[in-house]
N, C-alpha and C positions, 0 to 999 in steps of 0.2 A: 699173270699179272695183264688188267689190261691197260692197252697201247693210249698213253694219254698225248700222242701226235696226232691222234686222229680226231679234225676239224671238218665243219663244212658251214659253207657261208649258206641264211636261212630268214625269211619271212617268219616274224611270230606274229600270232596275236595272242595273249593269256584273257581267256574270256568264261566266264563259270557256265555258258552253257551249253556244257560238254558231258555227255554220259560216262561211263568208265568209272571206274574204281584205282586209287591209289593203290601200293602199295605200301605198309607201316615197319618202316626198321627203329627198332629201341637200344643204345650204344649205350655203352657202359658206364658214359661221364653224365653227367646233370644232376639237377634236383629230384630230388623225389618227384615232388608237384607238377613234375611233366610228364608222366605217366601218362599212357595214352587213352581217349574215351574208350570204355568198356560198350559205348555202344556205338562203336566206329564201322564207317561200313567199309574199310579196306580190302582188298581182296585177300589177301595177302598177309601175314604177320611173322616180321621174324626179329627175333635179341639177339645183338650183338655179344655174346661172350657176358660179361658184368652186368650188362641189362637187363639182365632176367632176371639178379638178383635186385635191381632196383621195382622192375616188376611187381614182382612174388610179395616183396615190401609195401606197395604203396597200399594191399588191399588189408583190411582187419582180420579179415576170417578167410578161411577157404571156401565156403559157400561162393564170397566175391570174385577169390580167385578164379574159379571155377568158370563165372562169365567169362573169362578173358584168357583164353589157352592158346600161346602162339602158335605157328605153325613150324619152325624150325626155331633153333637155339645153335648158332654156330659162332665159330672161331676155333682161338690156339686153346682156350680154358686156360687161364692164366689169371681169373677175377672170378670165374663163376662159384659160387657154393654149392658145394656135390649133393647135401640135402636139395639144395632150388634144383639143380641141374636134373637128381632122378626125381623130386616131387612133377616136374615139366613130362620128363619122359612115361612116369608114370600115368598120364593127360591125357598121350597121343602126340606130343609135342617129338618133331624128328632132333634125333642130337646130330648135328654135322663137326667134329673136333677133326681141325686139322691142323698140322703141325707147323704148317708154308710159316716164314719169318720174313717171306717179302711182300706178302699184303695186309692187309691193316682184319680187322673181324668186320668193318663196316662193308671195306670191298670185298671178305669172301660171301657177306649175304648178296652182294647183284651179284656175284659169283653166278649162287646159285640160283637164283633168279633169273638168270639171264637161261643159263642151260640147263635146268629144270621146267620150270614156266612159258621159255621164249626159244625153245629148238629150232622152229622154223627160222630161216637167214629173213634181215628184215633189208625193205627197202633204204636202201642208199640215199635217198633225198629226205631232208627230213621232214615230217608233216607238219601243218600246223599246230602249235600250241593251242590249245583249247579247254585251261584248266583254270580256278583261280582259288585262292584261300578260303572262300566262301563256301566252295564243292568240296574243295582236301579236307578240310581240318571242320568246318562245319554241315554236314550235308544235313541236318534236321531243320537249315534254315529252307530248304529247296524243297521243291513241291516231287511224291513221287516218281513223277517221270525223266526228275537227272540224274535220278541215284538209283542204284542195283547191285547188290550184292555179289551178284552172278555174271556181271558184265566181263570178259575175257580183253585184253588187250584187241585192238583196230589190228589186221595182218601186217599194216604199214609200219604200227609204232609200238612201242614200247609201255611197256606197265609206269606210268607215273611212280617218284617214291617217296615221301614225304620222311624223313630222320628225325625223330622226337629226341629233344637233349641235342642235339647238335650241335647245336653255338651257344652250351655252358660248360662248367666245368675248367678245366684245365684246358689253358691259351693254345699248347701242341696239338693236340686232339682237336681244336675247333679249327687251327688250319690246314691236320690232317682230313680234317672234312672237307674243307673247302677244296683242299686238293684234289680230295676225289671228284669235284665237279668237273672236273678236264680231265680225269682219266675215263668217263663214263661217253658210252657212244651220242654222237650228235643228236641220235633223235628221243633220248633216255632225258628225260627231268627228273631232277632231285631237286626239291627244296628241302631246305635244312631250318629247323624249326627250333624255337626254345618259348618259353612264356609270354617273355617280350619284344621279340623280330621273328623271320624269317627272311632266308637269305638262298636267292638261286643265281645262275649264270646268264648270261645273255650271250650268245654266241655275236660272232659277225652277222650282220643282216640286220634288217626294221624290229622291231618290238611294238605293240601295242597293247604293253599293260594294263587290264582294266581291273580298277580295283574297288571296296568298299567299305568308308567311314566306317562303318559301325565297327568294322573289325581291325584295319587300316589306317597307316598313317598318329598324324599328323607328317611324322618324321621321315624319312627314305634316304637313299643315298645309289649313289653308281661308285664304283672301288674299283680301281685296277687292277688287281691284283693280278702276278704270272705272267705281268708283260711290261716292256719299258716306253712305252705310251699307247691311247687308245684315243682316235679321234671320232670326236661321241655331239651328238644333236639331238637335244633333247626340246617336247611340247610336251606342256602340262606339270609342271615342276615351276614352284616360285621364285628359284631363281633357276634357269634352263642353263644349259651347257650350247657353246656352240664350239664348230673345230678354230677359231683364233685361239684357243690355249688349250690344248689337248691334255687329256686326263693325266698324270702321271705321278709317282711320287717324290719325284723330281719339283713336281711344279704345282699342281691345282689336282685335289683327292676330294669329288662332291658329296662330302658327311654333312649330317645336320640339312641335310636339305628337305624340302614341304611341298604339299599337293597344292596348285597355285589355290587363290584364294576364293575363285570366281569358278571350281571347277566340280560342286555339285555332290548330290552323294556319294555317287558311281564313277570317279575322277579317272579319265585314262590317260595314261603318260605315254608317248611317242617316245622309242629311241632307235634312231641309227648310231651303227657302232661300225668300226672295222676291225675290231679287235675283238675277246674275247672282256667281259667288262660285271662285275659280282652287284647285283641290284639286291637292296637288303631294304626293308620296311618294317617300322615301327609296326609289331600288333598287339590289341587286349584281349588274350587266351584266358581269363577268366569271365 
């Protein structure tokens, strides 16, 4: 099981000017209409247990299904249909059955990603984050020079991970996905995605989040999950936060915030925090 105590300070910029491709994970929870785009440029595709059922039934016929075959199906297999598992196995998907009950199916996918695709020890210093929702979720909006399905992760960083349906379905599954954000290595970026929202963890340090109003906002928020208080300073929001009132579930939580009205089409939100906080933003996935 990954160590949930491993945290590191660092400065970060989330910017759509990066190359490199994410890993996509389809969890068991979430509505059928959140199936991944068959034209996705993700380098590796995982289904977490019953997520394979959702992927299978998202397409009307086998010709369509064969255009999107996951690399792995992982989990304890308490929810996947046997016929679905066998169908994907026949198409070349690697089936990884783990009876471990101390990790979730989502975490099992991350462990395979770490052990199989990233066996080289990583740099202890988190690199600058250089990704945005535009590049990760809408690569067709970018020039070919910015996206390449053959790209490998830089030697100093790990694959970015996009988890479809992670903010939909049962509340305990949503909280488990958020918990996993704290469990992964500091240099791993994990984006939890639904058809309406995206959420990811900002670790202690300074972050510049470059957004695109065509697909993001206007609603956004900073949530101090997993910490008693977080002293946060922001720029670029309609209601900026300062250290005079720390974010806390006992006092202030910055939900239902928004981009500053004069921020233009590609606003930059600057966040400084002394504790982990979850950034969430409304998205238009349709």
